[in-house]
VOGU-3710 file (C-alpha; in Angstrom, 3 decimals, decimal comma):
1> xxxxxxxxxx> 48,950/77,893/191,379  48,764/80,650/189,474  50,982/83,621/188,521  49,922/86,529/188,667  52,178/89,216/186,748  52,535/91,828/189,337  51,722/95,500/187,554  55,176/97,183/186,878  56,556/94,091/184,667  53,165/93,977/182,256
11> xxxxxxxxxx> 53,762/97,716/182,176  57,037/97,034/181,085  56,038/94,727/178,638  53,059/96,687/176,512  55,633/99,225/176,114  58,223/96,323/174,614  55,247/95,347/172,692  53,935/99,049/171,074  58,145/99,399/170,246  58,015/95,992/168,441
21> xxxxxxxxxx> 54,536/96,981/166,445  55,997/100,667/165,503  59,161/99,615/164,135  56,931/97,699/161,815  54,936/99,790/160,569  56,822/102,402/159,788  59,723/100,156/158,292  63,073/100,785/157,892  63,192/104,121/156,338  61,836/105,258/159,409
31> xxxxxxxxxx> 64,118/103,683/161,424  67,764/104,899/159,456  65,665/108,697/158,940  68,622/110,874/158,697  69,437/114,484/158,809  70,163/117,351/156,474  73,943/116,276/156,262  72,835/112,673/154,893  73,652/110,609/158,354  71,526/108,685/159,908
41> xxxxxxxxxx> 69,806/110,143/162,845  69,748/106,605/164,716  72,690/104,432/164,917  72,889/101,418/162,958  74,554/98,148/165,280  75,752/95,393/163,372  76,013/91,975/165,195  78,998/89,955/165,220  76,817/86,590/164,096  75,497/89,463/160,919
51> xxxxxxxxxx> 79,047/91,242/160,115  80,576/87,327/159,876  77,577/86,366/157,215  78,354/89,165/155,406  82,693/88,434/154,974  81,752/84,626/154,735  79,646/85,934/151,652  82,244/88,269/150,509  83,994/85,527/150,034  82,879/82,914/147,729
61> xxxxxxxxxx> 81,413/86,038/145,579  84,956/86,663/145,396  86,348/83,086/144,994  83,569/83,159/142,554  84,824/85,497/140,021  88,446/84,910/140,759  87,830/80,620/140,361  85,781/81,600/136,460  88,897/83,735/134,778  92,001/81,927/133,004
71> xxxxxxxxxx> 95,453/83,502/134,462  98,363/82,251/132,619  101,156/80,388/134,271  105,132/80,969/133,046  105,377/78,225/131,262  102,255/79,634/129,038  103,634/82,633/128,412  107,364/81,003/127,697  105,593/78,944/124,665  103,412/82,092/123,463
81> xxxxxxxxxx> 106,972/84,018/122,899  108,781/81,182/121,310  105,373/80,310/118,744  106,638/80,007/114,825  110,033/80,210/115,955  112,748/77,915/115,223  116,399/79,443/116,202  118,303/75,825/114,881  116,584/76,678/111,269  118,303/80,086/110,941
91> xxxxxxxxxx> 121,456/78,245/111,454  120,952/74,968/109,828  120,393/77,315/106,760  123,902/79,707/107,349  126,109/75,938/107,322  124,656/74,562/104,617  124,782/77,765/102,976  128,980/78,167/103,645  129,390/74,705/103,329  127,436/74,889/99,197
101> xxxxxxxxxx> 130,363/73,610/96,456  131,401/76,921/94,324  129,359/76,953/90,980  131,750/77,816/87,574  128,241/79,920/86,871  129,539/82,371/89,936  132,203/83,752/87,377  131,714/86,849/86,158  131,727/86,244/83,085  128,969/83,830/83,518
111> xxxxxxxxxx> 127,204/86,254/85,549  127,726/89,694/83,128  126,047/87,336/80,323  123,355/86,518/82,156  122,370/89,653/82,798  122,469/90,934/80,037  120,192/88,452/78,135  117,989/89,024/80,751  118,452/92,696/79,925  117,221/91,776/76,194
121> xxxxxxxxxx> 116,326/88,434/76,305  115,723/89,293/72,641  119,152/89,862/71,805  121,447/87,858/70,663  125,336/88,107/72,111  127,997/87,757/69,508  131,348/89,014/70,761  131,998/90,335/74,377  135,875/91,283/75,268  137,629/91,685/78,733
131> xxxxxxxxxx> 138,847/95,509/80,049  139,724/96,266/83,794  136,991/95,095/85,951  134,598/94,483/83,198  133,383/92,943/80,765  132,664/94,575/77,358  129,543/92,553/75,515  128,680/93,412/72,188  124,351/92,314/71,023  122,237/92,830/68,237
141> xxxxxxxxxx> 119,212/93,976/69,243  116,612/95,255/66,828  118,675/95,285/63,635  121,844/97,548/65,380  124,632/96,394/67,655  124,778/97,529/71,010  128,215/97,710/73,420  126,889/96,953/77,163  129,088/96,524/79,829  128,898/95,071/82,899
151> xxxxxxxxxx> 131,369/95,400/85,714  132,735/92,059/87,499  132,365/92,559/90,473  128,255/93,875/91,219  127,861/92,132/87,191  125,502/94,838/86,907  125,701/97,435/84,063  127,084/100,726/83,689  127,476/101,314/80,095  125,453/101,492/77,229
161> xxxxxxxxxx> 126,014/102,479/73,280  123,887/101,442/69,787  126,018/101,218/66,979  125,648/100,494/63,101  123,680/97,936/62,168  126,358/94,740/61,452  127,636/94,132/58,221  126,143/91,397/55,756  128,878/88,683/56,593  128,223/89,723/60,879
171> xxxxxxxxxx> 124,958/88,522/60,481  125,223/85,888/58,360  127,143/84,217/61,064  124,902/85,433/63,550  122,220/83,837/61,624  124,237/79,961/61,324  125,220/80,231/64,765  123,322/77,170/67,101  125,980/76,220/69,388  125,125/80,025/71,271
181> xxxxxxxxxx> 128,098/82,205/72,937  127,215/80,614/76,482  127,836/76,536/75,374  130,667/77,705/73,910  131,945/79,008/77,198  131,246/75,833/78,829  132,967/73,968/76,336  135,743/75,489/76,342  135,496/74,600/80,169  135,576/71,860/80,003
191> xxxxxxxxxx> 138,572/71,427/78,196  140,765/74,160/80,422  138,824/73,377/83,203  139,131/75,474/86,197  137,444/79,062/84,812  139,242/80,593/87,919  142,918/79,484/86,476  142,274/81,026/83,098  139,460/81,480/81,237  137,535/83,450/77,975
201> xxxxxxxxxx> 139,439/86,868/77,863  137,974/87,141/73,997  135,145/85,665/72,167  134,295/86,693/68,336  132,345/84,944/65,550  134,739/83,874/62,952  135,143/81,814/59,507  137,678/79,362/59,570  137,847/77,764/55,566  134,255/78,236/55,306
211> xxxxxxxxxx> 133,393/77,352/58,733  131,841/79,218/61,157  133,575/78,762/64,267  132,958/81,141/68,292  136,659/82,313/67,895  137,956/82,594/71,961  141,241/83,231/73,647  142,094/82,138/77,089  143,313/85,094/79,751  146,246/82,650/79,888
221> xxxxxxxxxx> 147,005/83,552/75,472  144,996/80,084/74,823  142,942/79,489/71,673  140,660/77,991/70,645  138,112/77,525/67,598  134,495/75,975/68,412  132,107/74,717/65,146  128,996/76,899/66,153  126,751/74,156/64,429  128,602/70,703/66,134
231> xxxxxxxx> 130,520/71,953/69,264  133,623/70,334/67,781  137,005/72,190/68,735  137,948/72,613/65,085  141,248/74,716/66,637  143,387/74,784/69,863  146,278/77,141/69,574  148,109/76,376/72,406
//
């Protein structure tokens, strides 16, 4: 049995086909023809399926971007901030400093002598005298006698003054010295013990029966003579 479309139906199909051809030939630009104000003159309808497809694509792009970057974790930040530091180091250092025993070199006599010798490395210290808060040192420097005062607290040089050249006897005694004044101090320290109890008040070169000695007077009044060649105690006067 053959069906024949009625005329109205055929006419409707022809109109629809023509409209499709017109849209295809004109393209999207004609469909979205805009007016002078930039707004589309013809409304564009987006179906629910198209919107869902766009949302899914955006979600995929966002997850890809996010997945490619690294995010810091709290534990990573904490480790970065603490990198290279060890609080226990300072504590251990301070504890070691507090518990280390005091050395006799901490005595201002030794400290002042080290200051003078550092200032005049080529000089020869041949006399010292304690004067209140200072030590007064006599140093042979470039053929002249230089008087140098060091502070007992800071160990710094606080005063200097040049004097005449030592006389021939002084030069002879200085030239014969093999045990310097620092070694003489240590010999005396071994003899009397703790330097904080009784230590040098005055020291100078002198001759005892033809023997050149370091004549040392302690701050408790005791006098000791040390041979400048052998380091022997040649006299102990209590």
